[in-house]
Biotite code that builds the C-alpha atoms (Angstrom):
import biotite.structure as struc

atoms = struc.array([
    struc.Atom([10.959, 9.038, 5.506], chain_id="A", res_id=1, res_name="UNK", atom_name="CA", element="C"),
    struc.Atom([10.823, 5.282, 5.945], chain_id="A", res_id=2, res_name="UNK", atom_name="CA", element="C"),
    struc.Atom([8.689, 3.764, 8.661], chain_id="A", res_id=3, res_name="UNK", atom_name="CA", element="C"),
    struc.Atom([11.809, 2.244, 10.254], chain_id="A", res_id=4, res_name="UNK", atom_name="CA", element="C"),
    struc.Atom([13.255, 5.761, 10.552], chain_id="A", res_id=5, res_name="UNK", atom_name="CA", element="C"),
    struc.Atom([10.044, 6.927, 12.184], chain_id="A", res_id=6, res_name="UNK", atom_name="CA", element="C"),
    struc.Atom([10.085, 4.042, 14.661], chain_id="A", res_id=7, res_name="UNK", atom_name="CA", element="C"),
    struc.Atom([13.731, 4.724, 15.515], chain_id="A", res_id=8, res_name="UNK", atom_name="CA", element="C"),
    struc.Atom([12.915, 8.406, 16.071], chain_id="A", res_id=9, res_name="UNK", atom_name="CA", element="C"),
    struc.Atom([10.021, 7.444, 18.349], chain_id="A", res_id=10, res_name="UNK", atom_name="CA", element="C"),
    struc.Atom([12.300, 5.153, 20.345], chain_id="A", res_id=11, res_name="UNK", atom_name="CA", element="C"),
    struc.Atom([14.846, 7.962, 20.768], chain_id="A", res_id=12, res_name="UNK", atom_name="CA", element="C"),
    struc.Atom([12.162, 10.390, 21.926], chain_id="A", res_id=13, res_name="UNK", atom_name="CA", element="C"),
    struc.Atom([10.804, 7.752, 24.313], chain_id="A", res_id=14, res_name="UNK", atom_name="CA", element="C"),
    struc.Atom([14.206, 7.146, 25.865], chain_id="A", res_id=15, res_name="UNK", atom_name="CA", element="C"),
    struc.Atom([14.928, 10.855, 26.261], chain_id="A", res_id=16, res_name="UNK", atom_name="CA", element="C"),
    struc.Atom([11.473, 11.449, 27.747], chain_id="A", res_id=17, res_name="UNK", atom_name="CA", element="C"),
    struc.Atom([11.691, 8.515, 30.160], chain_id="A", res_id=18, res_name="UNK", atom_name="CA", element="C"),
    struc.Atom([15.138, 9.546, 31.367], chain_id="A", res_id=19, res_name="UNK", atom_name="CA", element="C"),
    struc.Atom([14.072, 13.181, 31.769], chain_id="A", res_id=20, res_name="UNK", atom_name="CA", element="C"),
    struc.Atom([10.824, 12.271, 33.529], chain_id="A", res_id=21, res_name="UNK", atom_name="CA", element="C"),
    struc.Atom([12.565, 9.877, 35.897], chain_id="A", res_id=22, res_name="UNK", atom_name="CA", element="C"),
    struc.Atom([15.247, 12.443, 36.703], chain_id="A", res_id=23, res_name="UNK", atom_name="CA", element="C"),
    struc.Atom([12.618, 15.132, 37.313], chain_id="A", res_id=24, res_name="UNK", atom_name="CA", element="C"),
    struc.Atom([10.603, 12.876, 39.621], chain_id="A", res_id=25, res_name="UNK", atom_name="CA", element="C"),
    struc.Atom([13.651, 11.845, 41.601], chain_id="A", res_id=26, res_name="UNK", atom_name="CA", element="C"),
    struc.Atom([14.886, 15.419, 42.070], chain_id="A", res_id=27, res_name="UNK", atom_name="CA", element="C"),
    struc.Atom([11.574, 17.236, 42.735], chain_id="A", res_id=28, res_name="UNK", atom_name="CA", element="C"),
    struc.Atom([8.509, 15.016, 42.703], chain_id="A", res_id=29, res_name="UNK", atom_name="CA", element="C"),
    struc.Atom([5.897, 17.752, 43.148], chain_id="A", res_id=30, res_name="UNK", atom_name="CA", element="C"),
    struc.Atom([7.304, 19.916, 40.362], chain_id="A", res_id=31, res_name="UNK", atom_name="CA", element="C"),
    struc.Atom([7.597, 16.873, 38.088], chain_id="A", res_id=32, res_name="UNK", atom_name="CA", element="C"),
    struc.Atom([3.955, 15.949, 38.688], chain_id="A", res_id=33, res_name="UNK", atom_name="CA", element="C"),
    struc.Atom([2.915, 19.449, 37.675], chain_id="A", res_id=34, res_name="UNK", atom_name="CA", element="C"),
    struc.Atom([5.279, 19.859, 34.712], chain_id="A", res_id=35, res_name="UNK", atom_name="CA", element="C"),
    struc.Atom([4.704, 16.378, 33.283], chain_id="A", res_id=36, res_name="UNK", atom_name="CA", element="C"),
    struc.Atom([0.956, 16.347, 33.993], chain_id="A", res_id=37, res_name="UNK", atom_name="CA", element="C"),
    struc.Atom([1.124, 12.961, 35.703], chain_id="A", res_id=38, res_name="UNK", atom_name="CA", element="C"),
    struc.Atom([-0.394, 11.585, 38.873], chain_id="A", res_id=39, res_name="UNK", atom_name="CA", element="C"),
    struc.Atom([1.508, 10.849, 42.053], chain_id="A", res_id=40, res_name="UNK", atom_name="CA", element="C"),
    struc.Atom([1.020, 7.133, 41.343], chain_id="A", res_id=41, res_name="UNK", atom_name="CA", element="C"),
    struc.Atom([2.696, 7.451, 37.939], chain_id="A", res_id=42, res_name="UNK", atom_name="CA", element="C"),
    struc.Atom([5.498, 9.514, 39.485], chain_id="A", res_id=43, res_name="UNK", atom_name="CA", element="C"),
    struc.Atom([6.138, 6.768, 42.052], chain_id="A", res_id=44, res_name="UNK", atom_name="CA", element="C"),
    struc.Atom([6.264, 4.140, 39.320], chain_id="A", res_id=45, res_name="UNK", atom_name="CA", element="C"),
    struc.Atom([8.690, 6.241, 37.262], chain_id="A", res_id=46, res_name="UNK", atom_name="CA", element="C"),
    struc.Atom([10.965, 6.713, 40.263], chain_id="A", res_id=47, res_name="UNK", atom_name="CA", element="C"),
    struc.Atom([11.169, 2.947, 40.854], chain_id="A", res_id=48, res_name="UNK", atom_name="CA", element="C"),
    struc.Atom([11.925, 1.898, 37.269], chain_id="A", res_id=49, res_name="UNK", atom_name="CA", element="C"),
    struc.Atom([15.270, 0.205, 36.724], chain_id="A", res_id=50, res_name="UNK", atom_name="CA", element="C"),
    struc.Atom([17.464, 1.213, 33.760], chain_id="A", res_id=51, res_name="UNK", atom_name="CA", element="C"),
    struc.Atom([16.460, -2.031, 32.038], chain_id="A", res_id=52, res_name="UNK", atom_name="CA", element="C"),
    struc.Atom([12.777, -1.263, 32.489], chain_id="A", res_id=53, res_name="UNK", atom_name="CA", element="C"),
    struc.Atom([13.281, 2.247, 31.122], chain_id="A", res_id=54, res_name="UNK", atom_name="CA", element="C"),
    struc.Atom([15.039, 0.838, 28.051], chain_id="A", res_id=55, res_name="UNK", atom_name="CA", element="C"),
    struc.Atom([12.326, -1.762, 27.544], chain_id="A", res_id=56, res_name="UNK", atom_name="CA", element="C"),
    struc.Atom([9.580, 0.850, 27.743], chain_id="A", res_id=57, res_name="UNK", atom_name="CA", element="C"),
    struc.Atom([11.489, 3.235, 25.472], chain_id="A", res_id=58, res_name="UNK", atom_name="CA", element="C"),
    struc.Atom([11.855, 0.564, 22.804], chain_id="A", res_id=59, res_name="UNK", atom_name="CA", element="C"),
    struc.Atom([8.107, 0.643, 22.213], chain_id="A", res_id=60, res_name="UNK", atom_name="CA", element="C"),
    struc.Atom([7.028, 1.895, 18.798], chain_id="A", res_id=61, res_name="UNK", atom_name="CA", element="C"),
    struc.Atom([4.291, 3.891, 20.523], chain_id="A", res_id=62, res_name="UNK", atom_name="CA", element="C"),
    struc.Atom([5.077, 7.430, 21.679], chain_id="A", res_id=63, res_name="UNK", atom_name="CA", element="C"),
    struc.Atom([5.070, 7.417, 25.493], chain_id="A", res_id=64, res_name="UNK", atom_name="CA", element="C"),
    struc.Atom([4.723, 11.140, 26.128], chain_id="A", res_id=65, res_name="UNK", atom_name="CA", element="C"),
    struc.Atom([1.610, 13.099, 25.306], chain_id="A", res_id=66, res_name="UNK", atom_name="CA", element="C"),
    struc.Atom([1.037, 16.728, 24.464], chain_id="A", res_id=67, res_name="UNK", atom_name="CA", element="C"),
    struc.Atom([-1.434, 18.858, 26.379], chain_id="A", res_id=68, res_name="UNK", atom_name="CA", element="C"),
    struc.Atom([-2.717, 20.661, 23.311], chain_id="A", res_id=69, res_name="UNK", atom_name="CA", element="C"),
    struc.Atom([-6.318, 19.469, 23.433], chain_id="A", res_id=70, res_name="UNK", atom_name="CA", element="C"),
    struc.Atom([-7.190, 22.944, 24.639], chain_id="A", res_id=71, res_name="UNK", atom_name="CA", element="C"),
    struc.Atom([-6.831, 25.552, 21.887], chain_id="A", res_id=72, res_name="UNK", atom_name="CA", element="C"),
    struc.Atom([-6.572, 28.381, 24.449], chain_id="A", res_id=73, res_name="UNK", atom_name="CA", element="C"),
    struc.Atom([-3.641, 26.638, 26.139], chain_id="A", res_id=74, res_name="UNK", atom_name="CA", element="C"),
    struc.Atom([-1.915, 26.119, 22.788], chain_id="A", res_id=75, res_name="UNK", atom_name="CA", element="C"),
    struc.Atom([-2.489, 29.744, 21.810], chain_id="A", res_id=76, res_name="UNK", atom_name="CA", element="C"),
    struc.Atom([-1.097, 31.021, 25.112], chain_id="A", res_id=77, res_name="UNK", atom_name="CA", element="C"),
    struc.Atom([2.049, 28.903, 24.796], chain_id="A", res_id=78, res_name="UNK", atom_name="CA", element="C"),
    struc.Atom([2.631, 29.771, 21.144], chain_id="A", res_id=79, res_name="UNK", atom_name="CA", element="C"),
    struc.Atom([1.845, 33.481, 21.516], chain_id="A", res_id=80, res_name="UNK", atom_name="CA", element="C"),
    struc.Atom([4.802, 35.642, 20.471], chain_id="A", res_id=81, res_name="UNK", atom_name="CA", element="C"),
    struc.Atom([3.574, 38.938, 21.839], chain_id="A", res_id=82, res_name="UNK", atom_name="CA", element="C"),
    struc.Atom([5.738, 41.244, 23.884], chain_id="A", res_id=83, res_name="UNK", atom_name="CA", element="C"),
    struc.Atom([4.326, 40.098, 27.224], chain_id="A", res_id=84, res_name="UNK", atom_name="CA", element="C"),
    struc.Atom([5.013, 36.364, 26.827], chain_id="A", res_id=85, res_name="UNK", atom_name="CA", element="C"),
    struc.Atom([5.586, 35.837, 30.543], chain_id="A", res_id=86, res_name="UNK", atom_name="CA", element="C"),
    struc.Atom([1.964, 36.566, 31.388], chain_id="A", res_id=87, res_name="UNK", atom_name="CA", element="C"),
    struc.Atom([0.760, 34.158, 28.689], chain_id="A", res_id=88, res_name="UNK", atom_name="CA", element="C"),
    struc.Atom([2.989, 31.388, 30.005], chain_id="A", res_id=89, res_name="UNK", atom_name="CA", element="C"),
    struc.Atom([1.788, 31.968, 33.561], chain_id="A", res_id=90, res_name="UNK", atom_name="CA", element="C"),
    struc.Atom([-1.813, 31.865, 32.371], chain_id="A", res_id=91, res_name="UNK", atom_name="CA", element="C"),
    struc.Atom([-1.067, 28.644, 30.447], chain_id="A", res_id=92, res_name="UNK", atom_name="CA", element="C"),
    struc.Atom([0.493, 27.111, 33.566], chain_id="A", res_id=93, res_name="UNK", atom_name="CA", element="C"),
    struc.Atom([-2.620, 27.985, 35.566], chain_id="A", res_id=94, res_name="UNK", atom_name="CA", element="C"),
    struc.Atom([-4.854, 26.401, 32.929], chain_id="A", res_id=95, res_name="UNK", atom_name="CA", element="C"),
    struc.Atom([-2.657, 23.280, 32.776], chain_id="A", res_id=96, res_name="UNK", atom_name="CA", element="C"),
    struc.Atom([-2.681, 22.984, 36.569], chain_id="A", res_id=97, res_name="UNK", atom_name="CA", element="C"),
    struc.Atom([-6.457, 22.877, 36.549], chain_id="A", res_id=98, res_name="UNK", atom_name="CA", element="C"),
    struc.Atom([-6.593, 19.936, 34.154], chain_id="A", res_id=99, res_name="UNK", atom_name="CA", element="C"),
    struc.Atom([-6.820, 16.397, 35.493], chain_id="A", res_id=100, res_name="UNK", atom_name="CA", element="C"),
    struc.Atom([-3.570, 14.459, 35.559], chain_id="A", res_id=101, res_name="UNK", atom_name="CA", element="C"),
    struc.Atom([-2.956, 11.199, 33.750], chain_id="A", res_id=102, res_name="UNK", atom_name="CA", element="C"),
    struc.Atom([-3.676, 8.166, 35.876], chain_id="A", res_id=103, res_name="UNK", atom_name="CA", element="C"),
    struc.Atom([-2.864, 4.487, 35.600], chain_id="A", res_id=104, res_name="UNK", atom_name="CA", element="C"),
    struc.Atom([-5.754, 2.766, 33.892], chain_id="A", res_id=105, res_name="UNK", atom_name="CA", element="C"),
])
């Protein structure tokens, strides 16, 4: 895969993520804060972004979203394919809720 293909893929992911995050924040801010792992300050900024600002941010060659897989237990709970997946996902949600949210630096 060429690096230009990779950069284009990153830009597509960024745009999809930004649009999804903004939509989530505008429809249910508290749930979005929890599901996205962001602070209230970040949620407020996302809600105020204009379409042009979203496009400008999405055009970055740096991936804007981050994964919460620093915790191997959290990753294992989410990836677990046992019969009782619901309990694992609830446990993962509890663990994720206890982690600090991203904040504006």
